mmCIF file of the N, C-alpha and C atoms, coordinates in Angstrom:
data_MODEL
# 
_entry.id   MODEL 
# 
loop_
_atom_site.group_PDB 
_atom_site.id 
_atom_site.type_symbol 
_atom_site.label_atom_id 
_atom_site.label_alt_id 
_atom_site.label_comp_id 
_atom_site.label_asym_id 
_atom_site.label_entity_id 
_atom_site.label_seq_id 
_atom_site.pdbx_PDB_ins_code 
_atom_site.Cartn_x 
_atom_site.Cartn_y 
_atom_site.Cartn_z 
_atom_site.occupancy 
_atom_site.B_iso_or_equiv 
_atom_site.pdbx_formal_charge 
_atom_site.auth_seq_id 
_atom_site.auth_comp_id 
_atom_site.auth_asym_id 
_atom_site.auth_atom_id 
_atom_site.pdbx_PDB_model_num 
ATOM 1   N N  . MET A 1 1  ? 46.673 -10.865 57.130 1.00 0.00 ? 1  MET A N  1 
ATOM 2   C CA . MET A 1 1  ? 47.085 -12.234 57.298 1.00 0.00 ? 1  MET A CA 1 
ATOM 3   C C  . MET A 1 1  ? 45.875 -13.040 57.778 1.00 0.00 ? 1  MET A C  1 
ATOM 4   N N  . THR A 1 2  ? 45.801 -14.287 57.325 1.00 0.00 ? 2  THR A N  1 
ATOM 5   C CA . THR A 1 2  ? 44.690 -15.136 57.767 1.00 0.00 ? 2  THR A CA 1 
ATOM 6   C C  . THR A 1 2  ? 45.163 -16.109 58.846 1.00 0.00 ? 2  THR A C  1 
ATOM 7   N N  . LEU A 1 3  ? 44.211 -16.648 59.577 1.00 0.00 ? 3  LEU A N  1 
ATOM 8   C CA . LEU A 1 3  ? 44.532 -17.609 60.628 1.00 0.00 ? 3  LEU A CA 1 
ATOM 9   C C  . LEU A 1 3  ? 45.213 -18.839 60.042 1.00 0.00 ? 3  LEU A C  1 
ATOM 10  N N  . TYR A 1 4  ? 44.866 -19.217 58.829 1.00 0.00 ? 4  TYR A N  1 
ATOM 11  C CA . TYR A 1 4  ? 45.492 -20.365 58.184 1.00 0.00 ? 4  TYR A CA 1 
ATOM 12  C C  . TYR A 1 4  ? 46.997 -20.167 58.027 1.00 0.00 ? 4  TYR A C  1 
ATOM 13  N N  . GLU A 1 5  ? 47.446 -18.939 57.882 1.00 0.00 ? 5  GLU A N  1 
ATOM 14  C CA . GLU A 1 5  ? 48.868 -18.620 57.705 1.00 0.00 ? 5  GLU A CA 1 
ATOM 15  C C  . GLU A 1 5  ? 49.613 -18.478 59.030 1.00 0.00 ? 5  GLU A C  1 
ATOM 16  N N  . ALA A 1 6  ? 48.899 -18.560 60.134 1.00 0.00 ? 6  ALA A N  1 
ATOM 17  C CA . ALA A 1 6  ? 49.499 -18.353 61.456 1.00 0.00 ? 6  ALA A CA 1 
ATOM 18  C C  . ALA A 1 6  ? 50.485 -19.466 61.796 1.00 0.00 ? 6  ALA A C  1 
ATOM 19  N N  . LYS A 1 7  ? 51.461 -19.110 62.621 1.00 0.00 ? 7  LYS A N  1 
ATOM 20  C CA . LYS A 1 7  ? 52.483 -20.060 63.041 1.00 0.00 ? 7  LYS A CA 1 
ATOM 21  C C  . LYS A 1 7  ? 52.124 -20.693 64.377 1.00 0.00 ? 7  LYS A C  1 
ATOM 22  N N  . LYS A 1 8  ? 52.574 -21.919 64.559 1.00 0.00 ? 8  LYS A N  1 
ATOM 23  C CA . LYS A 1 8  ? 52.355 -22.640 65.814 1.00 0.00 ? 8  LYS A CA 1 
ATOM 24  C C  . LYS A 1 8  ? 52.963 -21.846 66.971 1.00 0.00 ? 8  LYS A C  1 
ATOM 25  N N  . ASP A 1 9  ? 52.257 -21.812 68.091 1.00 0.00 ? 9  ASP A N  1 
ATOM 26  C CA . ASP A 1 9  ? 52.638 -21.085 69.312 1.00 0.00 ? 9  ASP A CA 1 
ATOM 27  C C  . ASP A 1 9  ? 52.553 -19.568 69.165 1.00 0.00 ? 9  ASP A C  1 
ATOM 28  N N  . GLY A 1 10 ? 52.042 -19.087 68.046 1.00 0.00 ? 10 GLY A N  1 
ATOM 29  C CA . GLY A 1 10 ? 51.883 -17.648 67.857 1.00 0.00 ? 10 GLY A CA 1 
ATOM 30  C C  . GLY A 1 10 ? 50.642 -17.129 68.558 1.00 0.00 ? 10 GLY A C  1 
ATOM 31  N N  . ARG A 1 11 ? 50.693 -15.859 68.939 1.00 0.00 ? 11 ARG A N  1 
ATOM 32  C CA . ARG A 1 11 ? 49.540 -15.189 69.570 1.00 0.00 ? 11 ARG A CA 1 
ATOM 33  C C  . ARG A 1 11 ? 49.055 -14.096 68.628 1.00 0.00 ? 11 ARG A C  1 
ATOM 34  N N  . TYR A 1 12 ? 47.734 -14.053 68.456 1.00 0.00 ? 12 TYR A N  1 
ATOM 35  C CA . TYR A 1 12 ? 47.132 -13.176 67.464 1.00 0.00 ? 12 TYR A CA 1 
ATOM 36  C C  . TYR A 1 12 ? 45.852 -12.550 68.000 1.00 0.00 ? 12 TYR A C  1 
ATOM 37  N N  . THR A 1 13 ? 45.414 -11.496 67.314 1.00 0.00 ? 13 THR A N  1 
ATOM 38  C CA . THR A 1 13 ? 44.141 -10.851 67.596 1.00 0.00 ? 13 THR A CA 1 
ATOM 39  C C  . THR A 1 13 ? 43.269 -10.980 66.351 1.00 0.00 ? 13 THR A C  1 
ATOM 40  N N  . ILE A 1 14 ? 42.020 -11.368 66.528 1.00 0.00 ? 14 ILE A N  1 
ATOM 41  C CA . ILE A 1 14 ? 41.106 -11.503 65.393 1.00 0.00 ? 14 ILE A CA 1 
ATOM 42  C C  . ILE A 1 14 ? 40.694 -10.119 64.911 1.00 0.00 ? 14 ILE A C  1 
ATOM 43  N N  . GLU A 1 15 ? 40.809 -9.928  63.608 1.00 0.00 ? 15 GLU A N  1 
ATOM 44  C CA . GLU A 1 15 ? 40.452 -8.653  62.983 1.00 0.00 ? 15 GLU A CA 1 
ATOM 45  C C  . GLU A 1 15 ? 39.119 -8.728  62.247 1.00 0.00 ? 15 GLU A C  1 
ATOM 46  N N  . GLY A 1 16 ? 38.726 -9.917  61.804 1.00 0.00 ? 16 GLY A N  1 
ATOM 47  C CA . GLY A 1 16 ? 37.461 -10.032 61.089 1.00 0.00 ? 16 GLY A CA 1 
ATOM 48  C C  . GLY A 1 16 ? 37.189 -11.442 60.607 1.00 0.00 ? 16 GLY A C  1 
ATOM 49  N N  . LEU A 1 17 ? 35.914 -11.746 60.428 1.00 0.00 ? 17 LEU A N  1 
ATOM 50  C CA . LEU A 1 17 ? 35.466 -13.047 59.927 1.00 0.00 ? 17 LEU A CA 1 
ATOM 51  C C  . LEU A 1 17 ? 34.784 -12.832 58.588 1.00 0.00 ? 17 LEU A C  1 
ATOM 52  N N  . SER A 1 18 ? 35.145 -13.640 57.583 1.00 0.00 ? 18 SER A N  1 
ATOM 53  C CA . SER A 1 18 ? 34.513 -13.480 56.269 1.00 0.00 ? 18 SER A CA 1 
ATOM 54  C C  . SER A 1 18 ? 34.037 -14.831 55.727 1.00 0.00 ? 18 SER A C  1 
ATOM 55  N N  . VAL A 1 19 ? 33.371 -15.595 56.573 1.00 0.00 ? 19 VAL A N  1 
ATOM 56  C CA . VAL A 1 19 ? 32.779 -16.874 56.156 1.00 0.00 ? 19 VAL A CA 1 
ATOM 57  C C  . VAL A 1 19 ? 31.268 -16.705 56.048 1.00 0.00 ? 19 VAL A C  1 
ATOM 58  N N  . GLU A 1 20 ? 30.574 -17.780 55.713 1.00 0.00 ? 20 GLU A N  1 
ATOM 59  C CA . GLU A 1 20 ? 29.125 -17.712 55.569 1.00 0.00 ? 20 GLU A CA 1 
ATOM 60  C C  . GLU A 1 20 ? 28.489 -17.213 56.867 1.00 0.00 ? 20 GLU A C  1 
ATOM 61  N N  . PRO A 1 21 ? 27.362 -16.513 56.776 1.00 0.00 ? 21 PRO A N  1 
ATOM 62  C CA . PRO A 1 21 ? 26.725 -15.946 57.975 1.00 0.00 ? 21 PRO A CA 1 
ATOM 63  C C  . PRO A 1 21 ? 26.431 -16.966 59.072 1.00 0.00 ? 21 PRO A C  1 
ATOM 64  N N  . SER A 1 22 ? 26.006 -18.172 58.710 1.00 0.00 ? 22 SER A N  1 
ATOM 65  C CA . SER A 1 22 ? 25.707 -19.171 59.735 1.00 0.00 ? 22 SER A CA 1 
ATOM 66  C C  . SER A 1 22 ? 26.978 -19.603 60.473 1.00 0.00 ? 22 SER A C  1 
ATOM 67  N N  . ILE A 1 23 ? 28.074 -19.740 59.757 1.00 0.00 ? 23 ILE A N  1 
ATOM 68  C CA . ILE A 1 23 ? 29.343 -20.103 60.385 1.00 0.00 ? 23 ILE A CA 1 
ATOM 69  C C  . ILE A 1 23 ? 29.860 -18.943 61.226 1.00 0.00 ? 23 ILE A C  1 
ATOM 70  N N  . THR A 1 24 ? 29.707 -17.732 60.721 1.00 0.00 ? 24 THR A N  1 
ATOM 71  C CA . THR A 1 24 ? 30.134 -16.550 61.476 1.00 0.00 ? 24 THR A CA 1 
ATOM 72  C C  . THR A 1 24 ? 29.406 -16.479 62.812 1.00 0.00 ? 24 THR A C  1 
ATOM 73  N N  . ARG A 1 25 ? 28.089 -16.702 62.797 1.00 0.00 ? 25 ARG A N  1 
ATOM 74  C CA . ARG A 1 25 ? 27.319 -16.677 64.051 1.00 0.00 ? 25 ARG A CA 1 
ATOM 75  C C  . ARG A 1 25 ? 27.795 -17.750 65.022 1.00 0.00 ? 25 ARG A C  1 
ATOM 76  N N  . ARG A 1 26 ? 28.091 -18.927 64.518 1.00 0.00 ? 26 ARG A N  1 
ATOM 77  C CA . ARG A 1 26 ? 28.568 -20.021 65.373 1.00 0.00 ? 26 ARG A CA 1 
ATOM 78  C C  . ARG A 1 26 ? 29.933 -19.691 65.966 1.00 0.00 ? 26 ARG A C  1 
ATOM 79  N N  . LEU A 1 27 ? 30.831 -19.151 65.156 1.00 0.00 ? 27 LEU A N  1 
ATOM 80  C CA . LEU A 1 27 ? 32.159 -18.780 65.656 1.00 0.00 ? 27 LEU A CA 1 
ATOM 81  C C  . LEU A 1 27 ? 32.059 -17.680 66.705 1.00 0.00 ? 27 LEU A C  1 
ATOM 82  N N  . GLN A 1 28 ? 31.173 -16.722 66.476 1.00 0.00 ? 28 GLN A N  1 
ATOM 83  C CA . GLN A 1 28 ? 30.980 -15.654 67.465 1.00 0.00 ? 28 GLN A CA 1 
ATOM 84  C C  . GLN A 1 28 ? 30.412 -16.213 68.761 1.00 0.00 ? 28 GLN A C  1 
ATOM 85  N N  . ALA A 1 29 ? 29.523 -17.190 68.676 1.00 0.00 ? 29 ALA A N  1 
ATOM 86  C CA . ALA A 1 29 ? 28.976 -17.824 69.873 1.00 0.00 ? 29 ALA A CA 1 
ATOM 87  C C  . ALA A 1 29 ? 30.060 -18.575 70.646 1.00 0.00 ? 29 ALA A C  1 
ATOM 88  N N  . LEU A 1 30 ? 31.076 -19.054 69.940 1.00 0.00 ? 30 LEU A N  1 
ATOM 89  C CA . LEU A 1 30 ? 32.193 -19.744 70.576 1.00 0.00 ? 30 LEU A CA 1 
ATOM 90  C C  . LEU A 1 30 ? 33.251 -18.774 71.110 1.00 0.00 ? 30 LEU A C  1 
ATOM 91  N N  . GLY A 1 31 ? 33.057 -17.478 70.868 1.00 0.00 ? 31 GLY A N  1 
ATOM 92  C CA . GLY A 1 31 ? 33.977 -16.480 71.396 1.00 0.00 ? 31 GLY A CA 1 
ATOM 93  C C  . GLY A 1 31 ? 34.943 -15.891 70.401 1.00 0.00 ? 31 GLY A C  1 
ATOM 94  N N  . LEU A 1 32 ? 34.818 -16.249 69.128 1.00 0.00 ? 32 LEU A N  1 
ATOM 95  C CA . LEU A 1 32 ? 35.713 -15.705 68.106 1.00 0.00 ? 32 LEU A CA 1 
ATOM 96  C C  . LEU A 1 32 ? 35.110 -14.431 67.522 1.00 0.00 ? 32 LEU A C  1 
ATOM 97  N N  . ASN A 1 33 ? 35.325 -13.332 68.208 1.00 0.00 ? 33 ASN A N  1 
ATOM 98  C CA . ASN A 1 33 ? 34.810 -12.033 67.794 1.00 0.00 ? 33 ASN A CA 1 
ATOM 99  C C  . ASN A 1 33 ? 35.979 -11.118 67.445 1.00 0.00 ? 33 ASN A C  1 
ATOM 100 N N  . ASP A 1 34 ? 35.693 -10.021 66.771 1.00 0.00 ? 34 ASP A N  1 
ATOM 101 C CA . ASP A 1 34 ? 36.739 -9.042  66.473 1.00 0.00 ? 34 ASP A CA 1 
ATOM 102 C C  . ASP A 1 34 ? 37.381 -8.576  67.779 1.00 0.00 ? 34 ASP A C  1 
ATOM 103 N N  . GLY A 1 35 ? 38.709 -8.550  67.799 1.00 0.00 ? 35 GLY A N  1 
ATOM 104 C CA . GLY A 1 35 ? 39.434 -8.116  68.978 1.00 0.00 ? 35 GLY A CA 1 
ATOM 105 C C  . GLY A 1 35 ? 39.765 -9.225  69.958 1.00 0.00 ? 35 GLY A C  1 
ATOM 106 N N  . THR A 1 36 ? 39.258 -10.434 69.736 1.00 0.00 ? 36 THR A N  1 
ATOM 107 C CA . THR A 1 36 ? 39.540 -11.562 70.624 1.00 0.00 ? 36 THR A CA 1 
ATOM 108 C C  . THR A 1 36 ? 40.974 -12.033 70.409 1.00 0.00 ? 36 THR A C  1 
ATOM 109 N N  . ARG A 1 37 ? 41.654 -12.310 71.513 1.00 0.00 ? 37 ARG A N  1 
ATOM 110 C CA . ARG A 1 37 ? 43.029 -12.798 71.452 1.00 0.00 ? 37 ARG A CA 1 
ATOM 111 C C  . ARG A 1 37 ? 43.026 -14.319 71.433 1.00 0.00 ? 37 ARG A C  1 
ATOM 112 N N  . ILE A 1 38 ? 43.844 -14.893 70.540 1.00 0.00 ? 38 ILE A N  1 
ATOM 113 C CA . ILE A 1 38 ? 43.924 -16.340 70.399 1.00 0.00 ? 38 ILE A CA 1 
ATOM 114 C C  . ILE A 1 38 ? 45.385 -16.776 70.357 1.00 0.00 ? 38 ILE A C  1 
ATOM 115 N N  . GLN A 1 39 ? 45.588 -18.071 70.564 1.00 0.00 ? 39 GLN A N  1 
ATOM 116 C CA . GLN A 1 39 ? 46.913 -18.667 70.448 1.00 0.00 ? 39 GLN A CA 1 
ATOM 117 C C  . GLN A 1 39 ? 46.789 -19.926 69.600 1.00 0.00 ? 39 GLN A C  1 
ATOM 118 N N  . VAL A 1 40 ? 47.702 -20.109 68.645 1.00 0.00 ? 40 VAL A N  1 
ATOM 119 C CA . VAL A 1 40 ? 47.711 -21.314 67.825 1.00 0.00 ? 40 VAL A CA 1 
ATOM 120 C C  . VAL A 1 40 ? 48.508 -22.370 68.581 1.00 0.00 ? 40 VAL A C  1 
ATOM 121 N N  . LEU A 1 41 ? 47.838 -23.473 68.937 1.00 0.00 ? 41 LEU A N  1 
ATOM 122 C CA . LEU A 1 41 ? 48.481 -24.532 69.706 1.00 0.00 ? 41 LEU A CA 1 
ATOM 123 C C  . LEU A 1 41 ? 49.119 -25.594 68.821 1.00 0.00 ? 41 LEU A C  1 
ATOM 124 N N  . ASN A 1 42 ? 48.489 -25.907 67.687 1.00 0.00 ? 42 ASN A N  1 
ATOM 125 C CA . ASN A 1 42 ? 48.997 -26.979 66.840 1.00 0.00 ? 42 ASN A CA 1 
ATOM 126 C C  . ASN A 1 42 ? 48.467 -26.830 65.421 1.00 0.00 ? 42 ASN A C  1 
ATOM 127 N N  . ARG A 1 43 ? 49.221 -27.346 64.472 1.00 0.00 ? 43 ARG A N  1 
ATOM 128 C CA . ARG A 1 43 ? 48.811 -27.393 63.072 1.00 0.00 ? 43 ARG A CA 1 
ATOM 129 C C  . ARG A 1 43 ? 48.791 -28.843 62.638 1.00 0.00 ? 43 ARG A C  1 
ATOM 130 N N  . LYS A 1 44 ? 47.707 -29.272 62.037 1.00 0.00 ? 44 LYS A N  1 
ATOM 131 C CA . LYS A 1 44 ? 47.598 -30.650 61.549 1.00 0.00 ? 44 LYS A CA 1 
ATOM 132 C C  . LYS A 1 44 ? 47.965 -30.706 60.066 1.00 0.00 ? 44 LYS A C  1 
ATOM 133 N N  . ARG A 1 45 ? 48.256 -31.887 59.575 1.00 0.00 ? 45 ARG A N  1 
ATOM 134 C CA . ARG A 1 45 ? 48.737 -32.060 58.198 1.00 0.00 ? 45 ARG A CA 1 
ATOM 135 C C  . ARG A 1 45 ? 47.771 -31.581 57.128 1.00 0.00 ? 45 ARG A C  1 
ATOM 136 N N  . LYS A 1 46 ? 46.498 -31.832 57.317 1.00 0.00 ? 46 LYS A N  1 
ATOM 137 C CA . LYS A 1 46 ? 45.519 -31.500 56.273 1.00 0.00 ? 46 LYS A CA 1 
ATOM 138 C C  . LYS A 1 46 ? 44.996 -30.074 56.379 1.00 0.00 ? 46 LYS A C  1 
ATOM 139 N N  . GLY A 1 47 ? 45.643 -29.231 57.174 1.00 0.00 ? 47 GLY A N  1 
ATOM 140 C CA . GLY A 1 47 ? 45.259 -27.835 57.245 1.00 0.00 ? 47 GLY A CA 1 
ATOM 141 C C  . GLY A 1 47 ? 44.475 -27.427 58.472 1.00 0.00 ? 47 GLY A C  1 
ATOM 142 N N  . ALA A 1 48 ? 44.092 -28.376 59.305 1.00 0.00 ? 48 ALA A N  1 
ATOM 143 C CA . ALA A 1 48 ? 43.336 -28.029 60.515 1.00 0.00 ? 48 ALA A CA 1 
ATOM 144 C C  . ALA A 1 48 ? 44.260 -27.364 61.532 1.00 0.00 ? 48 ALA A C  1 
ATOM 145 N N  . LEU A 1 49 ? 43.691 -26.467 62.305 1.00 0.00 ? 49 LEU A N  1 
ATOM 146 C CA . LEU A 1 49 ? 44.426 -25.772 63.360 1.00 0.00 ? 49 LEU A CA 1 
ATOM 147 C C  . LEU A 1 49 ? 43.752 -26.034 64.694 1.00 0.00 ? 49 LEU A C  1 
ATOM 148 N N  . ILE A 1 50 ? 44.543 -26.156 65.737 1.00 0.00 ? 50 ILE A N  1 
ATOM 149 C CA . ILE A 1 50 ? 44.030 -26.209 67.099 1.00 0.00 ? 50 ILE A CA 1 
ATOM 150 C C  . ILE A 1 50 ? 44.391 -24.867 67.717 1.00 0.00 ? 50 ILE A C  1 
ATOM 151 N N  . ILE A 1 51 ? 43.382 -24.136 68.179 1.00 0.00 ? 51 ILE A N  1 
ATOM 152 C CA . ILE A 1 51 ? 43.635 -22.826 68.767 1.00 0.00 ? 51 ILE A CA 1 
ATOM 153 C C  . ILE A 1 51 ? 43.098 -22.774 70.195 1.00 0.00 ? 51 ILE A C  1 
ATOM 154 N N  . LYS A 1 52 ? 43.620 -21.827 70.941 1.00 0.00 ? 52 LYS A N  1 
ATOM 155 C CA . LYS A 1 52 ? 43.124 -21.583 72.291 1.00 0.00 ? 52 LYS A CA 1 
ATOM 156 C C  . LYS A 1 52 ? 42.484 -20.208 72.288 1.00 0.00 ? 52 LYS A C  1 
ATOM 157 N N  . VAL A 1 53 ? 41.225 -20.169 72.701 1.00 0.00 ? 53 VAL A N  1 
ATOM 158 C CA . VAL A 1 53 ? 40.491 -18.913 72.752 1.00 0.00 ? 53 VAL A CA 1 
ATOM 159 C C  . VAL A 1 53 ? 39.735 -18.864 74.081 1.00 0.00 ? 53 VAL A C  1 
ATOM 160 N N  . ARG A 1 54 ? 40.018 -17.859 74.868 1.00 0.00 ? 54 ARG A N  1 
ATOM 161 C CA . ARG A 1 54 ? 39.378 -17.672 76.174 1.00 0.00 ? 54 ARG A CA 1 
ATOM 162 C C  . ARG A 1 54 ? 39.411 -18.935 77.035 1.00 0.00 ? 54 ARG A C  1 
ATOM 163 N N  . GLY A 1 55 ? 40.558 -19.610 77.051 1.00 0.00 ? 55 GLY A N  1 
ATOM 164 C CA . GLY A 1 55 ? 40.732 -20.783 77.889 1.00 0.00 ? 55 GLY A CA 1 
ATOM 165 C C  . GLY A 1 55 ? 40.198 -22.083 77.325 1.00 0.00 ? 55 GLY A C  1 
ATOM 166 N N  . THR A 1 56 ? 39.654 -22.056 76.110 1.00 0.00 ? 56 THR A N  1 
ATOM 167 C CA . THR A 1 56 ? 39.070 -23.239 75.482 1.00 0.00 ? 56 THR A CA 1 
ATOM 168 C C  . THR A 1 56 ? 39.830 -23.576 74.206 1.00 0.00 ? 56 THR A C  1 
ATOM 169 N N  . ARG A 1 57 ? 40.015 -24.865 73.965 1.00 0.00 ? 57 ARG A N  1 
ATOM 170 C CA . ARG A 1 57 ? 40.667 -25.302 72.730 1.00 0.00 ? 57 ARG A CA 1 
ATOM 171 C C  . ARG A 1 57 ? 39.610 -25.569 71.666 1.00 0.00 ? 57 ARG A C  1 
ATOM 172 N N  . LEU A 1 58 ? 39.884 -25.090 70.467 1.00 0.00 ? 58 LEU A N  1 
ATOM 173 C CA . LEU A 1 58 ? 38.985 -25.301 69.329 1.00 0.00 ? 58 LEU A CA 1 
ATOM 174 C C  . LEU A 1 58 ? 39.789 -25.820 68.147 1.00 0.00 ? 58 LEU A C  1 
ATOM 175 N N  . ALA A 1 59 ? 39.183 -26.684 67.344 1.00 0.00 ? 59 ALA A N  1 
ATOM 176 C CA . ALA A 1 59 ? 39.785 -27.146 66.100 1.00 0.00 ? 59 ALA A CA 1 
ATOM 177 C C  . ALA A 1 59 ? 39.030 -26.493 64.946 1.00 0.00 ? 59 ALA A C  1 
ATOM 178 N N  . LEU A 1 60 ? 39.766 -25.902 64.038 1.00 0.00 ? 60 LEU A N  1 
ATOM 179 C CA . LEU A 1 60 ? 39.168 -25.248 62.873 1.00 0.00 ? 60 LEU A CA 1 
ATOM 180 C C  . LEU A 1 60 ? 39.787 -25.819 61.608 1.00 0.00 ? 60 LEU A C  1 
ATOM 181 N N  . GLY A 1 61 ? 38.954 -26.116 60.631 1.00 0.00 ? 61 GLY A N  1 
ATOM 182 C CA . GLY A 1 61 ? 39.444 -26.623 59.350 1.00 0.00 ? 61 GLY A CA 1 
ATOM 183 C C  . GLY A 1 61 ? 39.996 -25.510 58.476 1.00 0.00 ? 61 GLY A C  1 
ATOM 184 N N  . ARG A 1 62 ? 40.622 -25.913 57.377 1.00 0.00 ? 62 ARG A N  1 
ATOM 185 C CA . ARG A 1 62 ? 41.254 -24.964 56.459 1.00 0.00 ? 62 ARG A CA 1 
ATOM 186 C C  . ARG A 1 62 ? 40.252 -23.963 55.887 1.00 0.00 ? 62 ARG A C  1 
ATOM 187 N N  . HIS A 1 63 ? 39.066 -24.435 55.516 1.00 0.00 ? 63 HIS A N  1 
ATOM 188 C CA . HIS A 1 63 ? 38.068 -23.547 54.914 1.00 0.00 ? 63 HIS A CA 1 
ATOM 189 C C  . HIS A 1 63 ? 37.728 -22.383 55.846 1.00 0.00 ? 63 HIS A C  1 
ATOM 190 N N  . ILE A 1 64 ? 37.563 -22.670 57.114 1.00 0.00 ? 64 ILE A N  1 
ATOM 191 C CA . ILE A 1 64 ? 37.214 -21.616 58.072 1.00 0.00 ? 64 ILE A CA 1 
ATOM 192 C C  . ILE A 1 64 ? 38.431 -20.770 58.421 1.00 0.00 ? 64 ILE A C  1 
ATOM 193 N N  . SER A 1 65 ? 39.553 -21.408 58.732 1.00 0.00 ? 65 SER A N  1 
ATOM 194 C CA . SER A 1 65 ? 40.733 -20.646 59.171 1.00 0.00 ? 65 SER A CA 1 
ATOM 195 C C  . SER A 1 65 ? 41.275 -19.734 58.076 1.00 0.00 ? 65 SER A C  1 
ATOM 196 N N  . SER A 1 66 ? 41.072 -20.083 56.824 1.00 0.00 ? 66 SER A N  1 
ATOM 197 C CA . SER A 1 66 ? 41.572 -19.230 55.746 1.00 0.00 ? 66 SER A CA 1 
ATOM 198 C C  . SER A 1 66 ? 40.687 -18.005 55.510 1.00 0.00 ? 66 SER A C  1 
ATOM 199 N N  . HIS A 1 67 ? 39.559 -17.901 56.231 1.00 0.00 ? 67 HIS A N  1 
ATOM 200 C CA . HIS A 1 67 ? 38.672 -16.747 56.109 1.00 0.00 ? 67 HIS A CA 1 
ATOM 201 C C  . HIS A 1 67 ? 38.568 -15.935 57.401 1.00 0.00 ? 67 HIS A C  1 
ATOM 202 N N  . ILE A 1 68 ? 39.507 -16.135 58.307 1.00 0.00 ? 68 ILE A N  1 
ATOM 203 C CA . ILE A 1 68 ? 39.558 -15.357 59.544 1.00 0.00 ? 68 ILE A CA 1 
ATOM 204 C C  . ILE A 1 68 ? 40.798 -14.475 59.490 1.00 0.00 ? 68 ILE A C  1 
ATOM 205 N N  . GLU A 1 69 ? 40.584 -13.172 59.455 1.00 0.00 ? 69 GLU A N  1 
ATOM 206 C CA . GLU A 1 69 ? 41.692 -12.221 59.411 1.00 0.00 ? 69 GLU A CA 1 
ATOM 207 C C  . GLU A 1 69 ? 42.240 -11.999 60.820 1.00 0.00 ? 69 GLU A C  1 
ATOM 208 N N  . ILE A 1 70 ? 43.560 -12.024 60.940 1.00 0.00 ? 70 ILE A N  1 
ATOM 209 C CA . ILE A 1 70 ? 44.197 -11.847 62.241 1.00 0.00 ? 70 ILE A CA 1 
ATOM 210 C C  . ILE A 1 70 ? 45.347 -10.850 62.143 1.00 0.00 ? 70 ILE A C  1 
ATOM 211 N N  . GLN A 1 71 ? 45.801 -10.432 63.309 1.00 0.00 ? 71 GLN A N  1 
ATOM 212 C CA . GLN A 1 71 ? 46.977 -9.579  63.408 1.00 0.00 ? 71 GLN A CA 1 
ATOM 213 C C  . GLN A 1 71 ? 47.862 -10.156 64.505 1.00 0.00 ? 71 GLN A C  1 
ATOM 214 N N  . GLU A 1 72 ? 49.160 -10.260 64.216 1.00 0.00 ? 72 GLU A N  1 
ATOM 215 C CA . GLU A 1 72 ? 50.087 -10.831 65.192 1.00 0.00 ? 72 GLU A CA 1 
ATOM 216 C C  . GLU A 1 72 ? 50.243 -9.868  66.368 1.00 0.00 ? 72 GLU A C  1 
ATOM 217 N N  . GLU A 1 73 ? 50.413 -10.439 67.550 1.00 0.00 ? 73 GLU A N  1 
ATOM 218 C CA . GLU A 1 73 ? 50.619 -9.620  68.752 1.00 0.00 ? 73 GLU A CA 1 
ATOM 219 C C  . GLU A 1 73 ? 51.703 -10.251 69.600 1.00 0.00 ? 73 GLU A C  1 
ATOM 220 N N  . SER A 1 74 ? 52.220 -9.491  70.514 1.00 0.00 ? 74 SER A N  1 
ATOM 221 C CA . SER A 1 74 ? 53.145 -10.020 71.490 1.00 0.00 ? 74 SER A CA 1 
ATOM 222 C C  . SER A 1 74 ? 52.609 -9.638  72.856 1.00 0.00 ? 74 SER A C  1 
ATOM 223 N N  . GLY A 1 75 ? 52.739 -10.532 73.825 1.00 0.00 ? 75 GLY A N  1 
ATOM 224 C CA . GLY A 1 75 ? 52.206 -10.241 75.140 1.00 0.00 ? 75 GLY A CA 1 
ATOM 225 C C  . GLY A 1 75 ? 51.865 -11.498 75.896 1.00 0.00 ? 75 GLY A C  1 
ATOM 226 N N  . GLU A 1 76 ? 50.940 -11.380 76.846 1.00 0.00 ? 76 GLU A N  1 
ATOM 227 C CA . GLU A 1 76 ? 50.597 -12.505 77.700 1.00 0.00 ? 76 GLU A CA 1 
ATOM 228 C C  . GLU A 1 76 ? 49.698 -13.507 77.021 1.00 0.00 ? 76 GLU A C  1 
ATOM 229 N N  . GLU A 1 77 ? 49.516 -14.654 77.645 1.00 0.00 ? 77 GLU A N  1 
ATOM 230 C CA . GLU A 1 77 ? 48.769 -15.784 77.091 1.00 0.00 ? 77 GLU A CA 1 
ATOM 231 C C  . GLU A 1 77 ? 47.313 -15.470 76.815 1.00 0.00 ? 77 GLU A C  1 
ATOM 232 N N  . ALA A 1 78 ? 46.795 -16.081 75.743 1.00 0.00 ? 78 ALA A N  1 
ATOM 233 C CA . ALA A 1 78 ? 45.393 -15.891 75.350 1.00 0.00 ? 78 ALA A CA 1 
ATOM 234 C C  . ALA A 1 78 ? 44.453 -16.615 76.275 1.00 0.00 ? 78 ALA A C  1 
# 
């Protein structure tokens, strides 16, 4: 499943990034690494997602979110 397919208020674990190397490095610098737990806070009309990762809110566009593999989890807040 990709992050783009994630549901609002869902909690997930990142399984992998498959975007361009420069974008991958930037996302990793922001804390989006394999095994990182995230929460989807909001979905915008044009495909953008607002996520919470390690206490920080990030906005990701459709192009990026559709190339981040995730796995659904249940448990405490991200």
